[in-house]
Phi, psi and omega in degrees: 000131180214150175225140185270155179272344176206222179287329182242130172265120183267006173272158168214159171217161189237128176225118174227082189296327185296328178263356185069031186243129178205163180185175176230158182215127185244101172297133182293126188287348179272354174256138187302327188247039187298308179303323177290323181298319182296309177301316176305308180303313183292317181291335176281328183287318174300319177301317180297325177284340181298332180248020185249129173270168170297138179265172188281339185209165177308312175307317182292322175297317178305311181297322177293313176300318177299319181288319170308307184294317175300325180293320179301317182295315174300329181294312183296319181290334177279333190242348178245135179280333176206080176215118184232150178210163165272169176207125172232110194232131181242130168242116180267118185238152176274127179286140174306334182271003186102155181087181186227157174232132174269124174261128194234127169241129185219144175207120186106218181234019155293159187220162173235139183230155171237126173257118181282165184291341177279349180094011171282126171266122178243126177282129182259349182229160177245134184294151168265082184208171178295345183253015191247011188273348186222135181296316183290324180300306189298317179294320183290328175292332182290347170260001186294131168234315173243119176300128180232013175201176177303320184295309182302310183299316179302315177305307179303326188272331192236013188294344179274000182268121182238163189240355174223139185210165187264130180112353177240120181070195176244045183301125166274139171302154169281147175235131171231161179233128189230120174292134178247153180239153177309137181077002171290158166247145183235120181249136168237128188225139168279171189288354166305329176276305197281336178286316184277333180253140169295164175304316177292322176301310177304311178304315185292326178295322181283325174303317187291343181232035187288344176273358179222084185308322185290323180288325175300307178306313179297319179294320178299310180299318182288322179296316187288332179292312181301312180304320190290345177252031174238086186308333181284345187274133182301325183272358184294136180208117180293124181195160169295141190230122185222139176217139171230131183237125179244144176247138182272125183230093187064238173262024179215171177236000000 
């Protein structure tokens, strides 16, 4: 689910339920071809998986996903004069002993979260920014509404600044593996969601629709869009807004 901030939506998303593959891409507004970069990256990763069979283990899946994401970045660098994007891509794979693992590749400040069956929300990725080096710091900043110190003021003023993107240089994405349980939800969102909503607000929106992933994604986007048009709110930021939500059902999503 995606909503544009204006006439052009510079976000893109990827959903391939059969392969357990999904992700979000936020084309950088400062680059002239940001929207094209996001769409090309999503298409390149999908194409890489169209000829990709299931590998034997999670490490092999992680290696392939990282190569696919880096390949998308190389494509952008080779074909676009000025096109950059973030990328948060998830491949849910089945473990030989049973159960599922989410393999995640991330670059930039789009994010992946996991909502457990008990309703606990866990952030699975760290942003590529000056605020992204520590889980506890990023979680605390995710709740900031009223700045009470220098760090909070800096965060609200500079949270749009990132230091690594896809399509610039040879940056490799960060890779994480997260064990999943049946009935977990896995969320991929662009910063239009995570900047406008606090961590707690995001959690409560998803909890309220956990039995309907499509509705959960729609409600996330709508809540973030509403907040973005509340200029009196400290977190309000006009932006393109995209969310994909997947539910873990046995050995599938």
